[in-house]
C-alpha angles and dihedrals in degrees: 000000000000124000140177132237114249098235108036097017091234116178116242137174131226107237092210100052101023099038093111097047121109112261108243109207095196097051100031100041117011097044091046092049091050091052091049093048092049091049092049091051091053091049092050091052090050093047092054089063095050119097118194113206127214112272119256135176089272102031135054117232147114113333133186121231120233137188093201117121100182102046129117102208119126099197100067133073125228119243125223088260092054091048090050093050092048090050091051092049090050091054091049092051090048090053090052092050091049091050091050092050093049090049089055092050097258114132110237141153136196088235089069120094124243087251087061096042099048095065089051091052090051090059092063114099112212115223114247102172126120098219116133135202090267090059094055128071114261111271095018119116130219142146136239135175088292095053136259121341141173121238123247102184109127115241104229093177117184096352122173116223114208114205121228125220092208103053149331118314115229111228110215118240118259146077119307128199120179092356120156144179114254117247114263114228108217116178108215092214090064096050124079113258092242095050132083121200122184090344094309116119112212126239100194113121116237104231094177111191112348119193134188141159126225113205103171133067108260092013117154139204119206107226109218118232117258142063120328119194095215096251095095119108135200108202127198112209124175115178094207096045097105133135093255091059095050121079115250111266093027124106119200117184092335094313109122110210124235098180110121111217116227140154151142125250134179115230117208131171123162115178108152119175092346126159116239113216121239113274130015121332134169141200118200109221102180136346117210127217117257112264096040110147105183133028126190126187122182128177122237088233111089118247114263099029118127093244134037133204085230113064141138128204134166127199098195130074091219094055127085124184120206140183106214133190127190146066099293133065096229140108093228113100126217129074094355103050148331130236109235097181138002126195124197134184117311091006125110122199115206110192122200104168143357124192122186120189110191093182094059090031093231137116132200124209124194112191147126125237113204136179128191090297101046131261150220132274123243138194108189134173120218134185121236113242114267092244094049109123107223091182095060126100100273129206135189107220141172114231133193127195114192111183094174128100094247138038113283131217120244143164122222125169126171123172123160150090128282121206120189134177 
């Protein structure tokens, strides 16, 4: 039995009841195609008049697809790929949150939902302090607004600070526990009796400025114990210590002497037919005061006579007789002494006068040297050696040098007056 479609009224057959009927092309195909064509034409005309707007949050419409997962546009639609990437990123962020919670000591797992994780995150208190590593003991850990940190402050513990009497003591940086300042040992005997230092009252007497005068050689002043302010004075005062009482060239206690030494002495030597010992030997005749400038010796025998009361003679080839002047008992000349005369075997020295001028560093000798047949008289001027010390303590001495194996016979006579100034 035939029937028609509800929309286009197309003719159709029932295969069960109409299976043996003849198929009519006009009614079964052509008329149906015409109906379909007519219906399509009407739909096309209607579609040409329809405008589809872009989709918005409040209106359906045409929308563009996008793979972006980090955009902010509201007029595009995410693709399956974008949704997958966003899902993956969400899982990664969840893993990071879980790791952060675990690091802070909060139990968490990636199998938990965000609804389970968020309350755990809300229990974490964020550090807001301003402490730094320098404020925390070395090795200790803490957090501030910038995050966790490890302390660097040295732990000085129970340090002992020892005061200094010469300046401030620098206390090292760090934390102290049980620290103390060392006890200061202050001996009372070294602190003035009106002063207290570190709780110790001194017992040292304050002597202020003590003064005294010493008027005798070797005099003493007993300095009392205690503190002296540096203004005290011990004065030495000798009424007779004046320049006129001090020899010229001598300084005693800052007093330069002006006294010119001078005097008269008698010179006498009488060795007749005497044996000189082996080696060097000396006889000091006269020692002059320091500061003497001129010395004059003259014999009591008048100049020009055949004999003199001052004469030297040796009878042995190994023996030499010498008249020496200087600061050393030696035959060597130079800085120590000079040799005024020297007598050898079979020669007689007759001396009339000797003048020594230490200011001009010269000496004059007037004498006669004779052998067995007589001799001539001389008056000669000599220079003192450059190294001769005219300021030393000087002595006129008789010297003998016997180079022989046995004592040797000699003759030595000196008789006269010595003037010195």
